[in-house]
MIFIVEX-25074 format. One record per residue: residue in three letters; x, y, z of N, C-alpha, C, O in turn. Coordinates in steps of 0.2 Angstrom, whole numbers, padded with zeros to 4 digits, always signed. Last residue first. Layout:
# residues N
ALAXYZXYZXYZXYZ/...
This chain:
# residues 99
LYS+0032+0064-0029+0032+0069-0023+0032+0077-0026+0032+0082-0022/THR+0024+0053-0039+0029+0058-0038+0026+0063-0033+0021+0066-0033/PHE+0020+0036-0038+0019+0044-0036+0024+0047-0039+0029+0045-0041/VAL+0014+0022-0047+0021+0027-0046+0018+0034-0045+0014+0037-0049/PHE+0010+0007-0044+0009+0013-0042+0013+0018-0044+0018+0017-0040/ILE+0004-0007-0054+0008-0002-0049+0008+0006-0050+0007+0009-0055/THR-0008-0019-0051-0005-0012-0054+0000-0011-0049+0001-0013-0043/ARG-0006-0036-0054-0006-0032-0048-0006-0025-0052-0003-0025-0058/SER-0004-0051-0057-0012-0044-0061-0011-0039-0057-0016-0036-0057/PHE+0003-0062-0056+0007-0055-0055+0002-0050-0057+0005-0045-0060/GLY-0004-0074-0059-0003-0073-0052+0002-0065-0052+0005-0064-0047/PRO+0001-0073-0075-0002-0077-0069+0001-0075-0064+0007-0074-0064/THR+0004-0063-0088+0007-0064-0080+0003-0067-0076+0002-0063-0071/ALA-0001-0060-0099+0001-0066-0098+0004-0067-0095+0008-0072-0095/ARG-0005-0046-0096-0011-0051-0097-0008-0057-0094-0010-0060-0089/PRO+0009-0034-0090+0003-0040-0097-0001-0044-0092+0000-0045-0086/PRO+0002-0022-0078+0005-0028-0082+0003-0031-0086-0003-0031-0087/PHE+0002-0005-0080-0002-0011-0078+0001-0018-0082+0003-0017-0088/LEU+0005+0007-0068+0008+0004-0074+0003-0003-0072+0001-0005-0067/MET-0001+0025-0066-0001+0017-0065+0000+0014-0071-0002+0014-0076/HIS+0005+0039-0055+0004+0035-0064+0005+0028-0062+0009+0026-0059/CYS-0001+0054-0049+0002+0046-0049+0003+0044-0056+0001+0047-0061/SER+0007+0069-0040+0002+0062-0045+0006+0055-0042+0010+0053-0038/LYS+0011+0073-0024+0008+0078-0032+0004+0074-0038-0001+0075-0039/PHE+0009+0068-0009+0011+0066-0018+0005+0071-0022-0001+0071-0023/GLY+0004+0071+0003+0009+0074+0001+0012+0072-0005+0018+0073-0005/GLY-0004+0064+0013-0001+0061+0007+0004+0063+0007+0009+0060+0009/LYS-0013+0078+0018-0008+0072+0021-0003+0069+0017+0002+0072+0017/GLU-0018+0080+0004-0015+0085+0006-0009+0082+0013-0004+0084+0014/SER-0017+0066-0006-0022+0069-0003-0017+0075+0000-0011+0075-0003/LEU-0013+0056-0013-0012+0061-0016-0016+0067-0013-0019+0071-0017/LEU-0012+0046-0003-0007+0047-0004-0004+0054-0007+0001+0057-0005/TRP-0028+0044-0003-0025+0047+0003-0016+0050+0001-0014+0055+0003/GLU-0030+0037-0017-0032+0042-0015-0030+0047-0009-0030+0053-0010/LYS-0021+0026-0014-0019+0031-0019-0022+0037-0016-0019+0042-0014/PHE-0027+0020-0005-0020+0020-0003-0020+0026-0008-0017+0032-0005/GLU-0040+0011-0006-0039+0018-0003-0034+0024-0002-0035+0029+0000/HIS-0037-0002-0009-0042+0004-0014-0042+0011-0011-0043+0016-0014/PRO-0032-0007+0005-0029-0007+0000-0031-0001-0005-0027+0004-0006/LYS-0039+0003+0019-0039-0005+0013-0036-0001+0010-0035+0005+0011/PHE-0041+0006+0034-0037+0011+0030-0036+0003+0025-0032-0002+0027/GLN-0043-0003+0046-0048+0002+0043-0047+0003+0036-0052+0002+0032/ILE-0040-0019+0054-0038-0014+0047-0045-0010+0046-0051-0013+0045/SER-0042-0027+0062-0043-0019+0066-0043-0014+0058-0046-0009+0056/GLN-0042-0039+0057-0048-0038+0062-0050-0030+0062-0055-0027+0063/TYR-0027-0037+0055-0032-0037+0049-0040-0037+0052-0044-0033+0049/HIS-0023-0037+0069-0022-0033+0064-0028-0033+0059-0033-0030+0060/ALA-0025-0052+0071-0028-0044+0077-0029-0039+0072-0034-0037+0070/LYS-0018-0058+0062-0026-0060+0065-0029-0053+0068-0034-0051+0066/THR-0006-0056+0067-0010-0055+0061-0015-0054+0059-0018-0050+0055/THR-0005-0062+0080-0006-0054+0078-0007-0051+0070-0008-0045+0068/GLU-0008-0075+0079-0014-0070+0082-0012-0065+0083-0015-0061+0086/CYS-0004-0081+0060-0002-0079+0071-0008-0075+0070-0011-0073+0066/ILE-0011-0082+0051-0004-0086+0050-0002-0085+0058+0002-0089+0061/ARG-0022-0078+0044-0023-0083+0051-0016-0084+0054-0016-0087+0059/ALA-0022-0069+0034-0023-0066+0041-0020-0070+0046-0018-0068+0051/ASN-0020-0072+0021-0012-0073+0026-0016-0069+0032-0012-0066+0036/LYS-0032-0071+0014-0028-0077+0015-0022-0079+0020-0020-0085+0022/LYS-0032-0057+0018-0038-0065+0020-0035-0071+0021-0035-0075+0026/TYR-0026-0052+0005-0025-0051+0016-0026-0057+0019-0022-0060+0022/SER-0032-0053-0004-0025-0057-0004-0023-0058+0005-0021-0062+0009/LYS-0042-0046-0005-0043-0053-0004-0036-0055-0003-0035-0060+0001/TRP-0037-0033-0006-0039-0036+0002-0041-0043+0001-0040-0047+0006/ASN-0022-0034-0016-0029-0032-0015-0031-0036-0008-0029-0041-0005/GLN-0007-0025-0013-0010-0032-0014-0018-0029-0014-0019-0024-0011/PRO+0003-0012-0022-0001-0013-0017-0005-0021-0019-0007-0022-0025/GLU+0016-0005-0025+0013-0011-0030+0009-0015-0023+0011-0020-0019/MET+0024+0009-0028+0020+0005-0024+0018+0000-0029+0017+0000-0035/ILE+0036+0019-0027+0033+0017-0033+0031+0010-0026+0035+0007-0023/PHE+0040+0037-0027+0038+0033-0023+0033+0027-0026+0028+0029-0027/LEU+0050+0049-0034+0047+0044-0034+0046+0040-0030+0052+0037-0028/GLY+0053+0068-0033+0057+0059-0031+0051+0056-0032+0046+0059-0031/GLY+0050+0079-0033+0051+0077-0037+0053+0069-0039+0054+0066-0044/ASP+0058+0081-0019+0055+0086-0023+0057+0083-0028+0063+0082-0029/ASN+0065+0069-0011+0065+0074-0013+0061+0077-0017+0058+0072-0019/LEU+0060+0057+0002+0060+0059-0005+0062+0067-0006+0059+0071-0003/LEU+0059+0056+0016+0065+0053+0012+0065+0057+0006+0069+0061+0006/ALA+0044+0059+0018+0049+0063+0020+0057+0062+0017+0060+0066+0016/ARG+0038+0047+0010+0038+0054+0009+0043+0059+0011+0045+0062+0006/CYS+0043+0036+0018+0044+0036+0010+0044+0044+0008+0048+0047+0005/LYS+0036+0040+0029+0043+0039+0029+0046+0041+0021+0050+0046+0020/GLU+0022+0040+0026+0025+0044+0030+0034+0049+0030+0036+0054+0030/PHE+0020+0028+0022+0020+0031+0019+0023+0037+0021+0028+0039+0017/LEU+0025+0020+0035+0029+0019+0029+0027+0024+0023+0032+0024+0019/SER+0015+0026+0043+0023+0027+0044+0026+0025+0039+0029+0030+0037/PHE+0003+0018+0036+0003+0026+0036+0009+0029+0039+0008+0036+0040/ILE+0006+0005+0039+0007+0008+0034+0005+0015+0033+0004+0016+0027/GLY+0005+0005+0053+0011+0002+0050+0013+0005+0044+0018+0007+0042/GLU-0007+0009+0058-0002+0013+0060+0005+0012+0056+0010+0015+0057/ASP-0015-0003+0054-0015+0005+0051-0010+0009+0050-0008+0013+0046/GLY-0001-0017+0057-0010-0012+0056-0010-0006+0053-0004-0004+0050/ARG+0010-0024+0056+0010-0018+0060+0003-0012+0061+0001-0007+0064/ASN+0007-0035+0051+0012-0036+0055+0010-0029+0059+0009-0029+0065/LEU-0002-0031+0041-0004-0037+0045-0001-0037+0052-0003-0039+0057/GLN+0005-0021+0033-0002-0020+0039-0004-0027+0043-0007-0027+0048/ILE+0014-0029+0028+0017-0021+0034+0009-0020+0038+0008-0019+0044/TRP+0009-0035+0020+0015-0038+0026+0013-0033+0031+0011-0033+0037/LYS+0003-0027+0010+0000-0033+0016+0004-0033+0021+0003-0032+0027/THR+0014-0019+0005+0008-0018+0010+0007-0021+0013+0008-0021+0019/
């Protein structure tokens, strides 16, 4: 999700979510591992495009779940998978959304 937003902005992430929903049958699963906002900042200065998109992002990763479960997002439920604590550098929660 980070690289999509840094390269395509909020429009890119909304487009991804909408395409994933459209491609899934009812009961289908969308699995997502969003990066935290702090991670975006570390990579925002790679080029002018990513810097500009970083500065314009309004839809933050902590808002993804709520939006995907809203009427606009179109998903019915979400289960979260938590990584083992013994895995350094991979402590992000994995979200499993059901259409």
